[in-house]
N, C-alpha and C positions, 0 to 999 in steps of 0.2 A: 371516490369521486361519487356524486349525486348524480340523481338522473329525476326528475322531474315529470314526473305524471298528470298528463291530462285528463283527467277525467268530464266523458262527455253528454252532456241527459239527451234523453229521446226528446226531447215534446212536443214532436209530429200527428199525437192520438185523438184517433177520425175521430173520437166520443165526441170532442170540442172544449174548449174551459171548465174547470168544475165549481164549484161554486163551495167554501170553507161552509162548514158544519153549523160555526157560528164565530163573531169576528173576536180578532184577535186579543186578547187579555196577560195582561202584565200583571203577571202568578207570583205572592209568597207564599213562602207551603205556610199554610199552621199548622203548627206548634201546640200540643196541645187540645187541641178540638178534635171530635170521628167524625170520622167519615158516616158515620150514617146517621150525626143530627141536619147532614145536607143530602142526602144521597140517602133510597133504596138500594141495596142490593138487590141481584136478580139470579140467574145462573153461570153457574162458568162458564166460562167460552176455552181459556187456555191454562194450560199450564207451564212452564218446563224449569231450567238448572237454577234464574236470581226469582222467579214468582209463582205466582195464579191471579189469571185473570177475570172478572166479572164482569157480564154484562151490569146496569145496571140504574137509576131514573131517580135526577137532581128530580126532588123536591116540588121550591117555586116553580119550575118552570115546566116537567116533562120532559125536558128533552135527554133521549138515549146517549150514552154516553158507557166506557169500560170503561169499567177500575183498575187497576194492577195493582196487585199488594204483595213491595218485595222485604219482605229480613232484614232486617240491617242491625243486629247482635251482635257486628263487627262490628270496624270503626270507618272503615275502606271500606267497608261494603256501602255505609250510611255518604262514604267521598265519592263516593260514583254515584251511586243517586240523583248525590248535593249533584253533581260534577251535568247526566242525563240531563233533569232540569235545567240546568243553566245551560242547555248545547242548544234543548227545545225551542227555548223560553225565545231563542235565537235564530229562529226559522220560522219564520210561515210563508208559507205556501204549496198553494192545491195540494200540492202528491205529494206534504210526508203530514207525517199522523200530526195532529195540534193536539197540545198541550191544552188541560179544561182547569184543572186545581191540583194542586200539591197538600199532602195530609203528614204530618210526622208525631206519630201517641212518643215516643222511643227504643219502640222496638222493629218498630215496619214505618215500612213509607209506602201512602201507597200514593197515589200519581193517576188523575182521571183526566180522560184519552180518549179524541172523538174517538166513536163507534170504526 
């Protein structure tokens, strides 16, 4: 027997509507391009089981973002990050962190995210 659980999202935040940091972008993973060509990496802002997150700034716009570095030396890790990217591409909502760009250099994938 399967029971379905309804998820309720409380949209009654008194702060009001939030504007996205940037317009929606259709992300294609940049393979073999160095993230540092387009972004200036700054201070580390978080570290966890799956990777490290740095504050970064886009060279061309000055936009402040976050760069999440995830080791993908195992095939399963790569598939998980690619799945995360696919999910984030499908979800556009002001209350969800937005994906800005993605890079893959073979051993590490980098997700550029809303700060």
